[in-house]
N, C-alpha and C positions, 0 to 999 in steps of 0.2 A: 175350541176344538170339539165341542159337542154340538150336535145338530138339534132340531126341534123335537125329534122323537126321543132324545136322550142317549142315543148311541154316540160313542166317541169316534170322531173322524180320524182317519189315518192321514199321514203326510202323503202328498202325491209323489210319485216316482219322477225324478228329473234327471236328465242326462248331465246337467251341470254338476251333479253330485260326484261324478267320476269322469270329468272331462279330460283331466291330465292323463290318466291311463289310456283312455280312448285315443287321444291325440298322439301319444307316444307310440301306440300300436300302429296307428295309421302312418306315422312318420317311418316306423320300421318297415312297413310294407312298401312304402314308396322308395326308401333307400335300397331295400332288397331287390326290387324290380329294376332300379337304375343300375346297380352294380352287378347283378347276376350275369349279364352277357359279357362283362369285362373280366370275370373271374376265370382263372385257369381250371382245368379239370380237377387237379389236386390243390386244395387250399390249405395254406399254413394257418393253424389256429392257436398254436402254443409256441411260446418263445422262451429262450434261455434268459438269464438275468442280463446278458449283454445285448439282447435284442435279436439274436440270430434265431432262425427257424428251428423248431424242435419236433413238432408233430404235425401231420397232415391228415386231411379227410377229403372226401369228395365234396364238391360244392353243393350238391343236393342235400347231403347229410348235414352240412353246416347250416343251410337254410332251415332245415327242420329243427335242429338244435337251438337255433336262435328264435325262430317264429313261434315254436310251441310254448316256451315259457312266457313269451309276450302275450300270446292269446290266453293262456291259463291265468295270468295275472290280471288281464283286462276283464275276463269273465268273473274272476274272484271279486274284483272291485264292484262289478255290476251286481253280483250276488249279495255282497255285503250291503250295498245301498238298497237293493230290492228287499232284502230281509228286514233291515231296520225300518224301512217305510211301512212294511206290513205289520211289524211288531209295535210300531209307534202308538197303536191304540192302547197298549198296556200302560203307557206312561201317564196318561190322563193329565198332562200339564196344559193348562190353558194359557198362562202368561209366557212360558218359555218356548213357544213354538218356533220363534226365529232362532233361538239358541240351539234348539234341536236340529234345525236345518243346517246351521253352521257346523255343528259337530259331525253330522252326516257327511257334509261336504269335505271336511278335513279327513275323516276316516276313509272315504272313497278315493280321494285324490292322493292320500299318503302312499298308496300302492304304486304310484307313479315313480317314486324314488328308486326302488330296485329296477324298475323297467328302464329308467333313464340310464342306469349303469350298464344294463344289458345292451341297450341301444348303442351306447358309446363303445362297448367291447366289439359289437358287430361292425360299427363304423371303422374302428381301428383295424380289425381283421380285413375288411374289404379294402381299406386304404393301403395296407401293406401289400396285399396280393395284387392290387390293381396298379399302384404307383410306386411301391417299394418304400413307403415312408410310414413311420408311426406318428400318430397325432400327439400323444403324451402317454406316459405309463398309466395303465388302468387303475392302479392302486392310488395314484395321486388324484385322478378324477373321482374315484369312489370316496376318498377322504373329503374332497371339496363338496361333493353332493351330500354326504352324510352330515358334514358340518353345517351347511346351509339348511338342511332339513331340521337339524337340531335347533338352530337359531329360530327358524319359523315356528316350530312346535313350542319352543320356549316363550315366544311372543304370544302365541295363542293361549297357552296356559296362564301366563301372567294376566292377560286380559280377562280370562275366565275367572281367575281368583279375585281380581278386583271387582268384578260384577257380583260375586258371591259376598265378599266382605262389605262392599258399599253398593247395594243395588241402585241403579240410576233413579228410579222412582222414589225411593226412600229418602235420598239425600235432598231432593227438591222439596219434599214435604216438611222435613225437619227445619230447613232454612226459612220456610214461609211462616212457621209458627213463632219465630223469634221476634 
């Protein structure tokens, strides 16, 4: 990570570090463009516990309320990744460069989880207003998404702990000396 002059090189900015938030934002834009002409002037966005309509807004306001958080979360993911790649010069880790890339990728793509829930809520609102059907309750989808996210983070942290406890290079050296 250091060059010939002695300066510490920083990690390059890569779009793959936050591909999930970018893809979900793009999917949200495509779905919004597809459903917008099918939506009535007044869109139901809130429902009672039995699934009946409760609150309405204009379709333009609904789009703003759905696209604005998606855009903000995508920009936040990009800003986090950009900031970490710029600050990576402070780490001065030579061996752990690939680990740092993996951590940046997890941090940048983790923001895709709340985006996925917002995208599903949008799809449910559009589905109800266009076809009169609910896909599934949003709280069930949120629980599934958070559960899967927790499992994936758990796997990531277990792998990280294993690498700290038994580094891959150290175990091969100790076996060769026996």
